[in-house]
VMD Tcl script that draws the C-alpha trace (Angstrom):
set ca {
  {-85.75 43.13 -26.64}
  {-84.18 45.15 -23.82}
  {-85.22 42.43 -21.27}
  {-83.57 39.68 -23.33}
  {-80.40 41.70 -23.76}
  {-80.14 42.54 -19.93}
  {-80.84 38.84 -18.96}
  {-78.17 37.72 -21.39}
  {-75.61 40.21 -20.14}
  {-76.23 39.34 -16.40}
  {-76.00 35.65 -17.05}
  {-72.88 36.04 -19.14}
  {-71.17 38.12 -16.44}
  {-72.15 35.59 -13.78}
  {-70.68 32.75 -15.82}
  {-67.46 34.50 -16.71}
  {-66.88 35.64 -13.11}
  {-67.55 32.08 -11.79}
  {-65.30 30.40 -14.33}
  {-62.52 32.93 -13.62}
  {-62.72 32.05 -10.01}
  {-62.39 28.33 -10.67}
  {-59.20 28.77 -12.54}
  {-57.79 28.64 -16.10}
  {-57.93 25.45 -18.03}
  {-58.13 24.44 -21.57}
  {-60.95 22.16 -22.71}
  {-58.52 19.30 -23.18}
  {-57.09 19.75 -19.73}
  {-60.30 19.65 -17.79}
  {-60.72 17.19 -14.97}
  {-63.99 15.12 -15.08}
  {-65.66 17.30 -12.41}
  {-64.64 20.40 -14.32}
  {-66.10 19.02 -17.55}
  {-69.38 18.24 -15.80}
  {-69.40 21.78 -14.27}
  {-68.98 23.31 -17.74}
  {-71.77 21.19 -19.26}
  {-74.21 21.99 -16.38}
  {-73.48 25.78 -16.52}
  {-74.17 25.87 -20.22}
  {-77.57 24.17 -19.80}
  {-78.62 26.25 -16.70}
  {-77.75 29.47 -18.56}
  {-79.61 28.55 -21.74}
  {-82.99 28.07 -20.10}
  {-83.48 31.61 -18.54}
  {-82.01 33.17 -21.63}
  {-84.69 31.58 -23.81}
  {-87.68 31.45 -21.44}
  {-88.67 34.92 -20.25}
  {-91.38 33.39 -18.10}
  {-88.68 32.07 -15.69}
  {-87.49 34.68 -13.18}
  {-83.87 35.56 -13.68}
  {-83.01 34.63 -10.06}
  {-84.16 31.13 -10.73}
  {-81.46 30.80 -13.41}
  {-78.79 32.75 -11.47}
  {-79.22 30.99 -8.13}
  {-78.47 27.36 -9.41}
  {-75.44 28.66 -11.38}
  {-73.99 30.35 -8.20}
  {-74.73 27.23 -6.22}
  {-72.95 24.87 -8.67}
  {-69.92 27.23 -8.80}
  {-69.66 27.37 -4.97}
  {-69.91 23.59 -4.89}
  {-67.21 23.33 -7.47}
  {-64.91 25.71 -5.45}
  {-65.68 23.65 -2.30}
  {-64.73 20.34 -4.03}
  {-61.50 22.12 -5.35}
  {-60.64 23.23 -1.78}
  {-61.26 19.81 -0.34}
  {-59.20 18.23 -3.18}
  {-56.28 20.43 -2.18}
  {-56.50 19.32 1.43}
  {-57.17 15.71 0.89}
  {-55.21 13.32 -1.49}
  {-57.79 10.59 -1.01}
  {-60.66 12.80 -1.95}
  {-58.78 14.17 -4.94}
  {-58.09 10.60 -6.12}
  {-61.69 9.71 -5.69}
  {-63.02 12.73 -7.68}
  {-60.33 13.15 -10.28}
  {-58.86 9.60 -10.50}
  {-55.10 8.97 -10.74}
  {-52.60 8.72 -13.58}
  {-52.20 5.22 -15.14}
  {-49.01 3.87 -16.71}
  {-49.99 2.54 -20.21}
  {-46.49 1.72 -21.48}
  {-43.58 0.71 -19.19}
  {-40.12 0.06 -20.78}
  {-41.66 -0.42 -24.23}
  {-44.24 -2.95 -23.10}
  {-47.96 -2.09 -23.27}
  {-49.70 -2.53 -19.93}
  {-52.88 -4.33 -21.18}
  {-54.56 -4.42 -17.80}
  {-54.22 -0.62 -17.44}
  {-55.63 -0.31 -21.04}
  {-58.64 -2.35 -20.16}
  {-59.17 -0.58 -16.87}
  {-59.32 2.83 -18.46}
  {-61.26 1.60 -21.56}
  {-58.60 2.74 -23.95}
  {-58.34 0.99 -27.21}
  {-55.04 0.07 -28.94}
  {-55.90 2.23 -31.91}
  {-56.35 5.25 -29.64}
  {-53.06 4.60 -27.96}
  {-51.16 4.31 -31.24}
  {-52.86 7.40 -32.64}
  {-51.60 9.44 -29.71}
  {-48.16 8.10 -30.14}
  {-48.11 9.11 -33.80}
  {-49.46 12.57 -32.81}
  {-46.39 13.03 -30.61}
  {-43.99 11.74 -33.41}
  {-43.44 8.29 -31.99}
  {-43.78 5.15 -34.12}
  {-41.55 2.71 -32.17}
  {-42.95 1.36 -28.88}
  {-39.38 0.30 -27.91}
  {-38.36 3.94 -27.75}
  {-41.02 4.70 -25.04}
  {-39.86 4.48 -21.49}
  {-43.15 5.44 -19.98}
  {-46.52 6.46 -21.38}
  {-48.82 7.88 -18.71}
  {-52.54 8.60 -19.08}
  {-53.12 11.68 -17.06}
  {-56.25 12.53 -15.17}
  {-57.12 15.17 -17.85}
  {-57.16 12.41 -20.48}
  {-53.78 13.53 -22.00}
  {-51.07 10.96 -22.59}
  {-47.60 11.95 -21.51}
  {-44.61 10.31 -23.08}
  {-41.14 9.80 -21.60}
  {-38.68 8.47 -24.23}
  {-35.60 6.34 -23.48}
  {-32.41 8.28 -23.06}
  {-30.97 6.96 -26.29}
  {-34.06 8.20 -28.22}
  {-34.02 11.81 -26.83}
  {-32.33 14.75 -28.45}
  {-28.82 15.52 -27.21}
  {-28.44 18.57 -24.94}
  {-25.48 20.80 -24.44}
  {-25.19 19.37 -20.90}
  {-24.87 15.77 -22.17}
  {-22.22 16.68 -24.66}
  {-20.27 18.75 -22.09}
  {-20.59 21.87 -24.21}
  {-20.65 25.25 -22.47}
  {-23.33 27.59 -23.86}
  {-24.50 31.08 -22.81}
  {-27.87 31.34 -21.33}
  {-29.64 33.61 -23.84}
  {-33.27 32.75 -23.10}
  {-35.12 35.78 -21.64}
  {-38.78 36.50 -21.22}
  {-39.97 39.52 -23.25}
  {-42.37 42.01 -21.68}
  {-45.07 43.59 -23.99}
  {-44.86 47.27 -23.81}
  {-47.11 48.26 -26.83}
  {-49.93 45.99 -27.87}
  {-51.62 46.91 -31.16}
  {-50.97 50.68 -30.62}
  {-51.75 50.77 -27.04}
  {-49.07 51.60 -24.50}
  {-49.08 49.31 -21.39}
  {-47.95 51.74 -18.74}
  {-47.98 49.24 -16.02}
  {-45.67 46.91 -17.92}
  {-43.39 49.93 -18.72}
  {-42.98 50.74 -15.01}
  {-42.33 47.01 -14.24}
  {-39.28 46.98 -16.57}
  {-37.97 50.30 -15.14}
  {-38.59 52.40 -18.20}
  {-40.58 55.58 -18.84}
  {-42.40 57.37 -21.65}
  {-39.24 59.27 -22.58}
  {-37.37 56.04 -23.12}
  {-40.23 54.79 -25.16}
  {-40.26 57.87 -27.35}
  {-36.55 57.38 -28.05}
  {-37.18 53.80 -29.15}
  {-39.89 54.87 -31.36}
  {-37.77 57.64 -33.01}
  {-35.03 55.03 -33.57}
  {-37.50 52.93 -35.49}
  {-38.64 55.93 -37.55}
  {-41.97 56.12 -35.77}
  {-43.72 59.13 -34.25}
  {-46.54 57.45 -32.33}
  {-47.33 54.22 -30.52}
  {-50.38 53.98 -32.71}
  {-48.00 53.06 -35.60}
  {-46.71 49.95 -33.59}
  {-48.33 46.63 -33.69}
  {-46.07 45.06 -31.02}
  {-43.11 46.27 -29.05}
  {-41.40 44.08 -26.44}
  {-38.27 44.37 -24.07}
  {-36.66 41.35 -22.52}
  {-34.38 41.00 -19.44}
  {-31.21 41.42 -21.59}
  {-32.39 44.87 -22.91}
  {-33.24 43.58 -26.36}
  {-36.15 45.57 -27.81}
  {-38.26 44.17 -30.70}
  {-40.62 46.44 -32.57}
  {-43.10 45.32 -35.25}
  {-44.72 48.13 -37.11}
  {-48.39 48.07 -38.24}
  {-49.10 47.07 -41.71}
  {-51.02 49.52 -43.94}
  {-54.65 48.39 -44.50}
  {-55.48 47.44 -48.02}
}
mol new
graphics top color blue
foreach p $ca { graphics top sphere $p radius 0.5 }
foreach p [lrange $ca 0 end-1] q [lrange $ca 1 end] { graphics top cylinder $p $q radius 0.2 }
display resetview
């Protein structure tokens, strides 16, 4: 039992460390080589977890080798556009000025039903309203609508507006004070205590979320009582 636990923990740490080094991606945003990497790692890790007759090093070594190879491919892809195109492919225009590019559809083996489904998922039902639809290398379809089908902005209407979009910084997360974030925004524990007292609170443990944005606006959400 202890052996199985230790092997699992070691393999888990190796996988998490390796995947963190390769960068953050959601499953739907993986390039083809990254998807293959994920599938191979899951298979390689499963075998030494289940078969105790296999030395642990025989499971860890292939994982490290594949991770190193993946990082090497990523580095070469950054340095060479041709290599990146060869490994990851390149975006394809599926719709241009409201007209479906049938050759691009056939080349990427994308059916008309799949294209129309993706358009509906993005709230588009009229092909004429689409200026460009681009199949990205991750498999996602990006849509650029015609100007007359896009929402009006303040700039287009000539209206002057005040920029009131600020990025909030989390200072208390589920009762835990983030001291590093507190120093980043130029505040200290004394300021935090005043904010809590203003909210009728005596301890950070009573706070579910507390944020402060660049304009000085503080938002405090109290913890709900457990039922």
